[in-house]
C-alpha positions as CSV (number, residue, x, y, z in Angstrom):
1,M,-1.4,-29.1,-5.2
2,K,1.2,-29.4,-8.1
3,E,3.5,-26.6,-8.6
4,N,5.7,-27.8,-11.5
5,S,3.3,-28.1,-14.4
6,M,4.0,-25.7,-17.3
7,K,1.1,-24.6,-19.5
8,E,1.9,-23.5,-23.0
9,V,-0.3,-22.4,-25.8
10,Y,-0.2,-22.4,-29.5
11,F,-2.7,-20.4,-31.5
12,E,-3.4,-21.4,-35.0
13,C,-4.6,-18.3,-36.9
14,N,-5.4,-19.5,-40.3
15,M,-8.5,-17.3,-40.3
16,G,-6.8,-14.4,-38.7
17,A,-7.1,-13.2,-35.0
18,A,-9.2,-10.8,-33.1
19,G,-9.4,-10.2,-29.3
20,D,-12.8,-12.0,-29.0
21,M,-11.6,-15.0,-30.9
22,L,-8.4,-15.3,-29.0
23,C,-10.3,-15.2,-25.6
24,G,-12.9,-17.7,-27.0
25,A,-10.1,-20.1,-28.0
26,L,-8.5,-20.2,-24.6
27,L,-11.9,-20.5,-22.7
28,D,-12.9,-23.2,-25.1
29,A,-9.7,-25.1,-24.3
30,I,-10.3,-25.2,-20.5
31,G,-13.8,-26.6,-20.5
32,K,-17.3,-25.2,-19.7
33,D,-17.1,-25.1,-15.9
34,E,-13.9,-23.3,-15.7
35,R,-14.9,-21.1,-18.6
36,D,-18.2,-20.0,-17.0
37,N,-16.3,-19.3,-13.6
38,I,-13.9,-17.0,-15.4
39,V,-16.6,-15.0,-17.1
40,K,-18.4,-14.7,-13.8
41,K,-15.2,-13.2,-12.5
42,L,-14.8,-10.9,-15.4
43,N,-18.2,-9.5,-15.0
44,S,-17.4,-8.5,-11.5
45,V,-14.0,-6.5,-12.3
46,G,-15.9,-3.4,-13.0
47,F,-16.4,-2.9,-16.7
48,K,-18.7,0.0,-17.1
49,N,-21.6,-0.4,-19.6
50,A,-20.4,-3.7,-20.6
51,E,-21.5,-7.4,-20.1
52,I,-19.2,-10.3,-21.0
53,S,-20.4,-13.7,-22.0
54,A,-18.9,-16.9,-23.4
55,Y,-21.1,-19.6,-24.8
56,D,-21.2,-22.7,-27.0
57,E,-21.7,-21.8,-30.7
58,T,-21.6,-24.5,-33.6
59,R,-20.5,-23.3,-37.0
60,R,-20.2,-25.5,-40.0
61,G,-20.7,-28.6,-37.8
62,L,-17.9,-27.7,-35.2
63,K,-18.6,-26.6,-31.8
64,G,-16.5,-23.8,-30.2
65,T,-16.9,-20.8,-27.7
66,K,-18.1,-17.5,-28.8
67,F,-16.7,-14.6,-26.5
68,N,-18.9,-11.6,-26.6
69,V,-18.9,-8.1,-25.1
70,K,-22.2,-6.4,-25.0
71,T,-22.1,-2.7,-24.5
72,D,-24.7,0.1,-24.2
73,L,-22.7,2.6,-26.1
74,N,-23.5,3.3,-29.9
75,D,-20.8,5.7,-30.7
76,I,-18.5,3.2,-32.6
77,H,-16.1,6.0,-33.6
78,K,-15.5,7.7,-30.3
79,H,-12.0,9.2,-29.9
80,T,-10.0,7.8,-27.0
81,S,-6.5,8.8,-25.8
82,I,-4.1,6.3,-24.6
83,S,-4.2,8.0,-21.1
84,E,-8.0,7.7,-21.0
85,I,-7.6,4.1,-21.7
86,F,-5.2,3.6,-18.8
87,D,-7.4,5.3,-16.5
88,I,-10.2,2.9,-17.4
89,I,-7.7,-0.2,-16.9
90,D,-6.3,1.3,-13.6
91,E,-10.0,1.5,-12.3
92,L,-10.6,-2.2,-12.9
93,N,-10.6,-4.7,-9.9
94,V,-8.0,-7.0,-11.4
95,D,-4.4,-8.0,-10.4
96,Y,-1.7,-5.3,-11.1
97,K,0.0,-7.9,-13.5
98,V,-3.2,-8.0,-15.7
99,K,-3.4,-4.2,-15.7
100,E,0.3,-3.9,-16.8
101,N,-0.1,-6.4,-19.5
102,A,-3.2,-4.8,-20.8
103,K,-1.5,-1.4,-20.8
104,N,1.6,-2.8,-22.6
105,I,-0.7,-4.1,-25.2
106,Y,-2.2,-0.8,-25.7
107,K,1.2,0.8,-25.9
108,I,2.0,-1.4,-28.8
109,I,-1.2,-0.2,-30.6
110,A,-0.5,3.4,-29.8
111,D,3.0,3.2,-31.1
112,A,1.8,1.7,-34.2
113,E,-0.8,4.3,-34.8
114,S,1.6,7.0,-33.9
115,E,4.1,5.7,-36.6
116,A,1.2,5.2,-39.2
117,H,-0.2,8.7,-38.7
118,G,3.0,10.7,-38.0
119,V,1.8,12.1,-34.7
120,P,3.2,11.7,-31.1
121,V,1.8,9.0,-29.0
122,A,0.1,11.4,-26.7
123,D,-1.7,12.8,-29.6
124,V,-3.1,9.4,-31.0
125,H,-6.7,9.1,-31.0
126,L,-7.8,5.4,-30.7
127,H,-11.0,4.8,-32.4
128,E,-12.4,1.3,-32.8
129,V,-9.6,0.0,-30.5
130,G,-10.6,2.6,-27.9
131,M,-14.1,1.4,-27.5
132,I,-15.1,-0.3,-24.3
133,D,-15.5,-3.6,-26.1
134,A,-11.9,-3.6,-27.3
135,V,-10.8,-2.6,-23.9
136,A,-12.8,-5.6,-22.6
137,D,-11.2,-7.9,-25.0
138,I,-7.6,-7.0,-24.1
139,V,-8.1,-7.0,-20.4
140,S,-10.1,-10.3,-20.6
141,F,-7.4,-12.1,-22.5
142,C,-4.9,-10.8,-19.8
143,F,-7.1,-12.0,-17.2
144,I,-7.7,-15.4,-18.6
145,V,-4.0,-15.9,-19.2
146,N,-3.4,-15.1,-15.6
147,E,-6.2,-17.4,-14.4
148,I,-5.1,-20.4,-16.5
149,G,-1.5,-19.9,-15.5
150,I,-0.1,-19.7,-19.0
151,T,3.8,-19.8,-19.1
152,S,4.5,-19.6,-22.8
153,M,2.8,-18.7,-26.0
154,Q,3.4,-19.3,-29.7
155,V,1.4,-18.6,-32.9
156,S,1.2,-19.8,-36.4
157,T,1.7,-17.7,-39.5
158,I,-1.1,-15.2,-39.2
159,T,-3.6,-14.7,-42.0
160,T,-4.5,-11.0,-42.5
161,G,-7.1,-11.1,-45.2
162,Y,-7.0,-8.6,-48.1
163,G,-9.2,-5.9,-49.8
164,K,-10.5,-2.8,-48.0
165,V,-11.9,-1.8,-44.7
166,E,-13.9,1.1,-43.6
167,T,-12.5,2.8,-40.5
168,A,-12.8,6.2,-38.7
169,H,-10.0,7.4,-41.0
170,G,-11.9,6.2,-44.1
171,I,-11.4,3.4,-46.4
172,M,-8.2,1.5,-46.0
173,D,-6.2,-1.4,-47.3
174,V,-6.4,-4.6,-45.5
175,P,-4.4,-5.2,-43.2
176,A,-4.8,-1.7,-41.8
177,P,-1.7,0.5,-41.4
178,A,-1.6,-0.2,-37.8
179,T,-2.0,-4.0,-38.0
180,K,0.8,-4.1,-40.8
181,I,3.2,-2.2,-38.4
182,I,2.4,-4.4,-35.4
183,L,3.0,-7.6,-37.4
184,R,6.2,-6.5,-38.8
185,D,8.9,-9.1,-38.3
186,T,6.3,-11.9,-37.9
187,Y,5.1,-14.4,-40.4
188,T,1.8,-13.5,-42.2
189,N,-0.1,-14.2,-45.3
190,A,-3.0,-12.6,-47.1
191,G,-5.1,-15.8,-47.7
192,D,-7.9,-16.2,-50.0
193,I,-10.8,-14.2,-48.2
194,E,-11.5,-10.6,-49.0
195,S,-12.1,-9.1,-45.5
196,E,-10.1,-7.8,-42.5
197,L,-9.4,-11.1,-40.6
198,C,-6.6,-9.7,-38.4
199,T,-7.6,-6.8,-36.2
200,P,-5.1,-4.4,-34.4
201,T,-6.3,-5.8,-31.2
202,G,-5.6,-9.4,-32.1
203,A,-2.3,-8.5,-33.7
204,A,-1.2,-6.6,-30.6
205,I,-2.0,-9.4,-28.2
206,L,-0.2,-11.8,-30.1
207,K,2.9,-9.5,-30.6
208,Y,3.1,-8.8,-27.0
209,F,2.7,-12.4,-25.7
210,C,4.1,-14.8,-28.2
211,Y,7.7,-15.5,-28.4
212,S,7.5,-17.6,-31.6
213,F,5.8,-16.9,-34.8
214,G,5.3,-19.4,-37.7
215,D,4.3,-23.1,-38.2
216,C,6.9,-24.7,-36.0
217,F,4.7,-26.1,-33.1
218,Y,3.7,-29.7,-34.0
219,D,7.2,-31.2,-34.4
220,R,8.1,-30.2,-31.0
221,Y,5.0,-30.4,-29.0
222,K,2.5,-32.8,-30.6
223,V,3.0,-35.6,-28.0
224,F,2.1,-33.3,-25.2
225,L,-1.2,-32.0,-26.5
226,D,-3.6,-31.7,-23.9
227,K,-6.6,-29.7,-25.0
228,I,-7.8,-27.9,-28.0
229,G,-10.3,-24.9,-28.0
230,F,-12.1,-23.1,-30.9
231,G,-12.7,-19.4,-30.7
232,I,-15.6,-18.5,-33.0
233,G,-15.4,-15.3,-34.8
234,T,-18.2,-12.8,-35.4
235,K,-18.0,-12.8,-39.3
236,E,-19.3,-15.7,-41.2
237,F,-17.3,-17.0,-44.3
238,E,-17.3,-19.9,-46.6
239,K,-14.6,-21.2,-44.3
240,L,-15.1,-21.8,-40.6
241,N,-14.0,-18.5,-39.0
242,C,-12.2,-19.5,-35.8
243,V,-8.9,-19.4,-33.9
244,M,-7.7,-22.7,-32.7
245,A,-5.7,-22.8,-29.3
246,F,-3.6,-26.0,-28.5
247,L,-3.0,-26.1,-24.7
248,V,0.0,-28.1,-23.7
249,T,0.6,-29.1,-19.9
250,R,4.0,-30.7,-19.1
251,D,4.8,-32.2,-15.7
252,F,7.5,-34.0,-13.8
253,E,10.9,-34.6,-15.4
254,E,10.7,-31.9,-18.2
255,T,12.8,-28.9,-18.8
256,E,11.4,-25.4,-19.1
257,E,12.8,-22.4,-20.7
258,V,13.2,-19.3,-18.4
259,Y,14.8,-16.0,-18.8
260,E,17.3,-14.4,-16.4
261,L,17.0,-10.5,-16.7
262,R,20.3,-8.9,-15.2
263,C,21.5,-5.3,-14.7
264,E,24.2,-3.7,-12.6
265,I,23.1,-0.7,-10.4
266,D,25.4,1.5,-8.4
267,D,23.1,4.4,-7.5
268,M,20.3,2.8,-5.5
269,T,20.2,2.3,-1.8
270,G,19.6,-1.0,-0.1
271,E,16.0,0.2,0.9
272,E,15.2,1.2,-2.6
273,M,16.5,-2.1,-3.9
274,G,14.6,-4.0,-1.5
275,Y,11.4,-2.2,-2.5
276,A,12.1,-3.2,-6.3
277,I,12.6,-6.7,-5.5
278,N,9.5,-6.9,-3.4
279,K,7.5,-5.3,-6.2
280,L,9.0,-7.8,-8.9
281,L,8.3,-10.7,-6.7
282,A,4.7,-9.7,-5.9
283,L,4.2,-9.3,-9.7
284,G,5.0,-12.9,-10.1
285,A,8.8,-13.3,-10.9
286,L,9.9,-16.8,-10.5
287,D,12.7,-15.3,-8.2
288,A,14.4,-11.9,-7.9
289,Y,17.7,-11.4,-5.9
290,V,20.8,-9.2,-5.8
291,Q,24.5,-9.9,-5.3
292,N,27.2,-7.4,-4.1
293,I,29.7,-6.6,-6.9
294,V,32.4,-3.9,-7.5
295,M,32.2,-2.0,-10.7
296,K,34.7,0.4,-12.6
297,K,36.5,2.8,-10.3
298,S,35.9,0.3,-7.6
299,R,32.4,1.5,-6.8
300,P,30.4,-1.0,-4.7
301,A,27.1,-2.0,-6.8
302,F,24.3,-4.4,-7.0
303,L,23.9,-7.2,-9.5
304,L,20.2,-7.6,-9.9
305,T,18.8,-10.9,-11.4
306,V,15.2,-11.5,-12.0
307,I,13.9,-15.0,-13.3
308,V,10.9,-15.0,-15.4
309,N,8.7,-17.3,-17.6
310,R,9.1,-16.7,-21.2
311,I,5.5,-15.1,-21.4
312,D,6.4,-12.6,-18.7
313,K,9.8,-11.3,-20.3
314,S,8.4,-8.1,-21.9
315,L,6.4,-7.3,-18.7
316,F,9.4,-7.6,-16.4
317,I,11.8,-5.7,-18.6
318,R,9.5,-2.8,-18.3
319,Q,9.2,-3.2,-14.5
320,I,13.0,-3.3,-14.0
321,F,13.2,0.0,-15.8
322,K,10.3,1.4,-13.8
323,H,11.5,0.4,-10.4
324,T,15.3,0.7,-10.7
325,T,17.8,3.3,-12.0
326,T,19.4,1.0,-14.6
327,L,19.8,2.1,-18.2
328,G,20.0,-1.3,-19.8
329,V,18.9,-4.9,-19.1
330,R,20.5,-8.1,-20.5
331,I,18.6,-11.3,-21.2
332,L,19.9,-14.8,-20.8
333,E,17.8,-17.7,-21.9
334,C,18.2,-20.6,-19.6
335,E,17.1,-24.3,-19.6
336,R,15.7,-25.1,-16.1
337,Y,15.3,-28.6,-14.7
338,R,12.7,-28.9,-12.0
339,L,11.6,-31.7,-9.6
340,S,7.9,-32.3,-9.5
341,R,6.4,-30.6,-6.5
342,E,3.3,-31.5,-4.5
343,I,2.1,-30.0,-1.2
344,K,-0.2,-31.9,1.1
345,E,-1.4,-31.3,4.5
346,Y,-1.1,-33.8,7.4
347,E,-2.9,-32.9,10.5
348,K,-2.5,-29.1,9.6
349,V,1.1,-29.5,8.8
350,R,2.0,-28.7,5.1
351,V,4.6,-31.0,3.6
352,K,6.3,-30.5,0.2
353,R,7.3,-33.6,-1.5
354,S,9.5,-33.5,-4.6
355,S,10.7,-36.1,-6.9
356,G,12.2,-36.7,-10.4
357,F,15.4,-37.5,-12.1
358,G,16.1,-40.2,-9.5
359,A,15.7,-38.1,-6.5
360,E,13.1,-37.7,-3.7
361,K,12.9,-35.0,-1.2
362,I,10.6,-34.0,1.6
363,K,10.4,-30.4,3.4
364,I,7.9,-29.2,6.0
365,E,6.8,-25.6,5.7
366,Y,8.9,-23.3,7.9
367,D,5.8,-21.6,9.6
368,D,4.4,-24.9,10.6
369,I,7.6,-26.1,12.1
370,A,8.0,-22.9,14.1
371,E,4.3,-23.2,15.3
372,F,4.8,-26.7,16.5
373,A,8.1,-25.9,18.3
374,D,6.4,-22.9,20.1
375,E,3.3,-25.0,21.1
376,N,5.6,-27.8,22.6
377,N,8.5,-25.8,23.9
378,L,10.9,-27.5,21.5
379,S,13.9,-26.4,19.5
380,F,13.2,-25.8,15.8
381,F,15.6,-28.7,14.9
382,K,13.8,-31.1,17.5
383,A,10.4,-29.9,16.3
384,R,11.3,-30.7,12.6
385,E,12.7,-34.2,13.6
386,Q,9.4,-35.1,15.5
387,L,7.2,-33.9,12.6
388,I,9.2,-35.8,10.0
389,N,9.0,-38.9,12.1
390,K,5.3,-38.4,12.6
391,I,4.7,-38.0,8.9
392,D,6.7,-41.0,7.9
393,K,4.6,-43.2,10.2
C-alpha cells in the first residue's frame, strides 16, 4: 500500500461546467470498475427521492461518462433555504469531511445569491440549486474527490456562454448574476455558443476546490499525465459538450506543495486544544500540533500549526475558526519532500519501508512490536531487534 502518491486534477472547461459534468469527468478518468463502485456507494448514502447513475455515452464519436441524478420531484422551482439544505446534507451517511465541503460550496452559492439580490444569506431562497438533484451533484462531487484521494485541483479558463436564461426569477443574462459573482477574480470567456454553459453549481465547485484558474497546466504537468476523463453534458450543441479531467499521479522522489495554517491562542485550556487537534486530525489534516510560546504581557499560549493539502486549505481554515478561539489564521505555502512509503505485512507484522533521495529506511509498526514483546516476555527494544532480524532473513 503506497502512501506517498499525490493525485492532482486539471479540469478543461471549454464548454463550461456543471455539477453533473464535473462528476462525470472524474468518474470517467478512474475507469469503469471504480466508477461503478463509487456510484453504488453514492446510492447508499441516503439521498431521498433520488437515484444516481453513471454510464458510458458516446457523443460526436467520443466516449465519456454521463452522470445523472433521477428524481421523483417535479417542482423545479421549489424554494429552499440554506438551512434546509444543510439539514439534508447532515442526514446523509457520508464522511464529515464530505459534508463540510458540500456545505462550504453551498455557502459560496448563498453568499453570491445574497449579494445579487440584496438580502441576508438567511433570507436567500435557492431555487434550481436547491433541488435535490443539485444537492446530489455537489455532495457526489465531494464524495468522489474524497474516494479518489485528490490532493490538488486546477481549472482552465471557464467558458460561460452568453445570451438569456429562464430562471425562477425570470429571464436573465448569461452568465446568471450568482455565477458571475462566484467567478469573479477567475479567468472566464463567453465563447461562441448562445446558452448557459456554466451553472452556479459548477462555478461554486470549481471556486471552492481549485487553487489555480487559467490555461497554465500543460507546461508543468504534461509529463505526468496519467488518465483523462470526459464528463458528458446534458445539452447538445454543434460542439462536443463535455468537461475534460486530466488526472495526474506523482510518486517517489517528487515534491508536493502543502500549506501550514498557524495561529496563536492564549485563551484555551489544554483539554480544549486537545479536542480541537483531534477533530482536525480526524478530518484528514496531514499533521496538527501545538507548541508552547509566550505572547505579549508574558502570557503563556499555544502556537497551533495544521499542515494540509492544497485542496483542503479552505476547509481547514473554517475548521480552525470553528474549533478554536483564534481571530485570525496565517497561511504559509511550503514545498515538502517525501520518501516513497509502502506498508507490507510479514507474518502478521506490518512493516513500513521508505526510500528515495538516496535513502532507505525500515520501521515496524509500534502496536505489532508491543504485541510481540508481550507474547514473548521481551523488552520493547529486544522485540524490535528480533523482528527486524526475522524480516531481513
